[in-house]
C-alpha positions as CSV (number, residue, x, y, z in Angstrom):
1,X,3.8,18.1,-14.0
2,X,0.9,20.1,-12.7
3,X,1.4,23.3,-10.8
4,X,-0.2,21.7,-7.7
5,X,2.4,18.9,-7.9
6,X,5.2,21.4,-8.2
7,X,4.0,23.3,-5.2
8,X,3.4,20.1,-3.2
9,X,7.0,18.8,-3.9
10,X,8.4,22.2,-2.9
11,X,6.4,22.1,0.4
12,X,7.4,18.5,1.1
13,X,11.1,19.3,0.6
14,X,11.1,22.4,2.8
15,X,8.7,21.2,5.5
16,X,8.0,17.5,5.6
17,X,11.2,15.8,4.7
18,X,13.3,17.8,7.3
19,X,10.7,17.1,9.9
20,X,10.7,13.4,9.2
21,X,14.5,13.4,9.4
22,X,14.3,14.9,12.9
23,X,11.5,12.8,14.4
24,X,12.7,11.2,17.6
25,X,10.6,8.1,17.9
26,X,7.7,6.1,16.4
27,X,5.2,7.7,18.8
28,X,6.1,11.1,17.4
29,X,5.8,9.8,13.9
30,X,2.3,8.6,14.6
31,X,1.3,12.0,15.9
32,X,2.8,13.7,12.9
33,X,1.1,11.4,10.4
34,X,-2.3,11.9,12.1
35,X,-1.7,15.7,12.1
36,X,-0.9,15.7,8.4
37,X,-4.0,13.6,7.6
38,X,-6.2,15.9,9.6
39,X,-5.1,19.2,8.2
40,X,-3.7,18.5,4.8
41,X,-5.3,15.4,3.2
42,X,-8.7,15.3,1.6
43,X,-11.6,14.1,3.7
44,X,-13.7,11.2,2.5
45,X,-16.8,12.0,0.5
46,X,-19.5,10.0,-1.3
47,X,-19.1,6.9,0.8
48,X,-20.4,5.1,3.8
49,X,-17.9,4.3,6.5
50,X,-18.4,1.4,9.0
51,X,-16.0,0.8,11.8
52,X,-15.8,-2.8,12.9
53,X,-14.2,-3.7,16.2
54,X,-11.6,-6.3,16.7
55,X,-13.0,-9.8,17.0
56,X,-10.7,-12.3,18.6
57,X,-7.6,-12.3,16.5
58,X,-9.2,-10.4,13.6
59,X,-8.0,-6.7,13.8
60,X,-10.4,-3.8,13.9
61,X,-11.1,-2.4,10.4
62,X,-12.9,0.1,8.3
63,X,-15.4,-0.8,5.7
64,X,-15.7,2.0,3.0
65,X,-18.6,1.6,0.6
66,X,-19.7,3.7,-2.4
67,X,-23.2,3.7,-3.8
68,X,-24.0,0.8,-6.1
69,X,-21.1,-1.3,-4.8
70,X,-20.9,-5.0,-5.8
71,X,-19.8,-7.9,-3.7
72,X,-16.1,-7.7,-4.6
73,X,-13.6,-6.5,-2.0
74,X,-10.4,-4.4,-2.1
75,X,-8.4,-5.4,1.0
76,X,-6.2,-2.3,1.6
77,X,-3.2,-2.0,3.9
78,X,-2.1,1.5,4.9
79,X,1.4,2.9,4.7
80,X,3.5,4.4,7.5
81,X,6.7,2.5,7.7
82,X,5.1,-0.2,9.9
83,X,5.4,2.2,12.8
84,X,2.7,4.8,12.0
85,X,-0.5,5.4,10.1
86,X,-3.9,3.8,10.3
87,X,-7.0,3.4,8.2
88,X,-8.1,6.8,9.4
89,X,-5.1,8.6,8.1
90,X,-5.9,7.1,4.7
91,X,-9.6,7.7,4.6
92,X,-9.6,10.1,1.7
93,X,-7.6,7.5,-0.4
94,X,-9.9,4.7,0.7
95,X,-13.0,6.6,-0.3
96,X,-11.5,7.5,-3.7
97,X,-10.7,3.8,-4.3
98,X,-14.2,2.7,-3.3
99,X,-15.7,5.2,-5.7
100,X,-13.3,4.4,-8.6
101,X,-13.4,0.6,-8.3
102,X,-17.0,0.1,-7.2
103,X,-15.7,-2.4,-4.6
104,X,-16.0,-2.5,-0.8
105,X,-12.7,-1.3,0.6
106,X,-11.7,-3.0,3.8
107,X,-8.7,-1.6,5.7
108,X,-7.5,-3.5,8.7
109,X,-5.9,-1.7,11.6
110,X,-2.8,-4.0,11.8
111,X,-0.4,-3.9,14.8
112,X,2.5,-1.4,14.6
113,X,6.1,-1.7,15.5
114,X,8.2,-1.4,17.5
115,X,5.7,-2.5,20.2
116,X,4.6,-5.3,17.7
117,X,7.5,-6.0,15.4
118,X,7.7,-8.5,12.5
119,X,5.8,-10.6,11.9
120,X,2.8,-9.1,13.7
121,X,1.6,-6.9,10.8
122,X,2.0,-9.8,8.4
123,X,0.1,-12.1,10.7
124,X,-2.7,-9.5,11.0
125,X,-2.9,-9.2,7.2
126,X,-3.3,-13.0,6.8
127,X,-6.0,-13.1,9.5
128,X,-7.9,-10.3,7.7
129,X,-7.8,-12.4,4.5
130,X,-8.9,-15.5,6.4
131,X,-11.8,-13.5,7.9
132,X,-13.0,-12.5,4.4
133,X,-12.9,-16.0,3.1
134,X,-14.7,-17.3,6.2
135,X,-17.5,-14.9,5.5
136,X,-17.9,-16.3,2.0
137,X,-15.7,-14.2,-0.2
138,X,-14.1,-16.1,-3.0
139,X,-10.3,-15.4,-3.5
140,X,-11.1,-14.4,-7.0
141,X,-13.4,-11.6,-5.7
142,X,-10.6,-10.1,-3.6
143,X,-8.0,-7.6,-4.7
144,X,-5.1,-6.8,-2.3
145,X,-3.7,-3.3,-2.3
146,X,-1.5,-0.9,-0.2
147,X,0.9,2.0,-0.2
148,X,4.5,2.0,1.0
149,X,4.8,-0.4,3.9
150,X,1.2,-1.4,3.2
151,X,2.2,-2.3,-0.3
152,X,4.9,-4.5,1.1
153,X,2.3,-6.1,3.3
154,X,0.0,-6.8,0.3
155,X,2.9,-8.4,-1.6
156,X,4.0,-10.4,1.4
157,X,0.4,-11.7,1.8
158,X,0.3,-12.4,-2.0
159,X,3.4,-14.6,-1.7
160,X,1.9,-16.6,1.1
161,X,-1.4,-17.1,-0.8
162,X,0.4,-18.1,-4.0
163,X,2.3,-20.7,-2.0
164,X,-1.0,-22.0,-0.6
165,X,-2.5,-22.1,-4.1
166,X,-5.3,-19.6,-3.3
167,X,-4.1,-16.3,-4.8
168,X,-6.4,-13.2,-5.0
169,X,-7.7,-11.8,-8.2
170,X,-5.0,-9.1,-8.4
171,X,-2.7,-6.7,-6.4
172,X,-2.4,-2.9,-6.6
173,X,0.6,-1.2,-4.9
174,X,1.6,2.4,-4.6
175,X,5.3,3.0,-3.9
176,X,5.6,-0.4,-2.2
177,X,8.4,-1.0,0.3
178,X,9.6,-4.5,-0.7
179,X,13.3,-4.6,0.4
180,X,14.2,-4.1,4.1
181,X,17.9,-4.4,3.2
182,X,17.9,-1.2,1.2
183,X,19.9,-2.7,-1.6
184,X,18.1,-0.9,-4.4
185,X,20.3,1.7,-6.3
186,X,17.6,4.3,-6.0
187,X,18.1,4.4,-2.2
188,X,21.4,6.2,-2.8
189,X,20.7,7.7,-6.3
190,X,17.6,9.5,-5.1
191,X,18.8,10.4,-1.6
192,X,18.9,14.1,-2.5
193,X,16.0,14.0,-5.0
194,X,13.2,12.3,-3.0
195,X,10.9,15.1,-1.9
196,X,9.5,13.3,1.1
197,X,11.5,10.4,2.5
198,X,14.9,11.0,4.2
199,X,17.1,8.2,3.0
200,X,19.2,8.4,6.1
201,X,16.3,7.1,8.3
202,X,15.4,4.1,6.2
203,X,17.8,1.7,7.9
204,X,16.6,2.8,11.4
205,X,13.0,2.4,10.3
206,X,13.6,-1.1,9.1
207,X,15.2,-1.9,12.5
208,X,12.0,-0.7,14.3
209,X,9.8,-2.8,12.0
210,X,11.9,-6.0,12.2
211,X,12.9,-6.0,15.8
212,X,16.2,-7.7,15.0
213,X,14.8,-10.3,12.6
214,X,16.5,-11.2,9.2
215,X,16.0,-8.3,6.8
216,X,16.0,-10.8,3.9
217,X,13.2,-12.9,5.3
218,X,10.8,-13.0,2.3
219,X,7.8,-12.3,4.5
220,X,9.4,-9.0,5.6
221,X,11.1,-8.2,2.2
222,X,8.7,-9.6,-0.4
223,X,11.3,-8.7,-3.1
224,X,12.9,-12.0,-2.1
225,X,9.7,-14.0,-2.0
226,X,8.4,-16.6,-4.5
227,X,5.1,-16.1,-6.3
228,X,4.0,-19.3,-8.0
229,X,0.9,-18.8,-10.1
230,X,1.0,-15.0,-9.5
231,X,-2.1,-13.0,-10.5
232,X,-1.9,-9.6,-12.2
233,X,0.0,-6.9,-10.3
234,X,-0.1,-3.1,-10.7
235,X,2.9,-1.1,-9.5
236,X,2.8,2.7,-9.3
237,X,6.1,4.3,-8.3
238,X,7.9,7.5,-8.9
239,X,11.3,7.9,-10.6
240,X,12.2,10.4,-7.9
241,X,11.8,8.3,-4.8
242,X,14.3,6.3,-2.9
243,X,12.0,3.2,-3.0
244,X,11.8,3.3,-6.8
245,X,13.7,0.1,-7.3
246,X,11.7,-1.7,-4.6
247,X,8.9,-1.8,-7.2
248,X,10.8,-1.9,-10.4
249,X,13.0,-4.9,-9.5
250,X,10.1,-7.0,-8.4
251,X,8.0,-5.9,-11.3
252,X,10.7,-7.1,-13.8
253,X,11.1,-10.4,-12.0
254,X,7.4,-11.1,-12.0
255,X,7.0,-10.2,-15.6
256,X,10.0,-12.4,-16.5
257,X,8.2,-15.3,-14.7
258,X,5.1,-14.8,-16.8
259,X,2.9,-12.7,-14.6
260,X,0.8,-9.9,-16.0
261,X,2.4,-6.8,-14.7
262,X,1.6,-3.1,-15.2
263,X,3.9,-0.4,-14.1
264,X,3.1,3.3,-13.8
265,X,6.4,5.1,-13.5
266,X,5.9,8.8,-12.8
267,X,8.8,11.2,-13.3
268,X,8.2,13.7,-10.4
269,X,5.6,12.5,-7.9
270,X,6.4,12.1,-4.2
271,X,6.3,8.8,-2.4
272,X,2.9,7.2,-2.2
273,X,1.3,10.2,-4.0
274,X,-2.2,8.7,-4.4
275,X,-2.7,9.6,-0.7
276,X,-2.9,13.2,-2.0
277,X,-6.2,12.5,-3.8
278,X,-8.2,15.7,-4.6
279,X,-5.0,17.7,-3.8
280,X,-3.0,17.0,-7.0
281,X,-4.4,15.7,-10.3
282,X,-1.6,13.1,-10.6
283,X,-3.0,11.3,-7.5
284,X,-6.5,11.0,-9.0
285,X,-5.1,10.0,-12.4
286,X,-3.2,7.1,-10.8
287,X,-6.2,6.0,-8.8
288,X,-8.2,6.0,-12.0
289,X,-5.6,3.9,-13.8
290,X,-5.4,1.5,-10.9
291,X,-9.2,1.1,-10.9
292,X,-9.2,0.5,-14.7
293,X,-6.6,-2.2,-14.2
294,X,-8.7,-3.8,-11.5
295,X,-11.8,-3.7,-13.7
296,X,-9.9,-5.3,-16.7
297,X,-8.6,-8.0,-14.5
298,X,-11.9,-8.8,-12.8
299,X,-14.0,-8.8,-16.0
300,X,-12.9,-12.2,-17.3
301,X,-13.4,-13.7,-13.8
302,X,-17.0,-12.3,-13.7
303,X,-17.7,-13.6,-17.2
304,X,-16.7,-17.1,-16.2
305,X,-19.1,-17.3,-13.3
306,X,-22.3,-19.3,-13.8
307,X,-25.4,-17.2,-14.1
């Protein structure tokens, strides 16, 4: 564990987790996440950023492009518990992924709860996919990705696309939230260990996100979804976080069903640590491994295309 990670975890335990435990409502959570992004997260560098407005049902979105980019797309869904966050809070991470993968990173500004509860975010994710395909992107040229709630969105969309027989090339998730029921043992085992997320607020957060809908609905809790013909999936999750088992249980099931699965299980990182790119070396290392996974997955697809 690097010195920077040690200091970050200490700061999160002393400052961030107690504050998250006290936040009164989603509006305050949005302000807090925007403040953290503004003052503590790395700014984007080495990329071009294009802001596209909403078009009909297609949500507004950011296009983040690094020099020498190809035609392949990383469709990224930001975290924030379905109630907070935006592509702007994740710009540093989006830029790092664009540079590392050599892909265009597109991040939709999906609707947030509780004003827009389930399935609004899931519907927006599907519309963002449909828009890419309508513009000529082949499913095999698209990788889905996301952190925390955004990782859950990516996996929910994956299940829908697998059911339709048009899966993406791959999926990358960082600390995905896959189980709205909170049934993973890590939710209790790591309640005192997780440096960022207060376990006591998880049930309330799921309530905001779902608006009274069934917590076992596979579209809301992709842990319970089916994934026929599943493409390769990369899971990064920390041993220390309350959502550890949200990733590990789904990874084991997909692997048992024959999918290609890679899991990076870190001993000490906080929830969704790649967002701390250029702040801790562990974040940049994980982004690099995720990008390497994407390149290995995409290489056979590119080789099979006609010249």
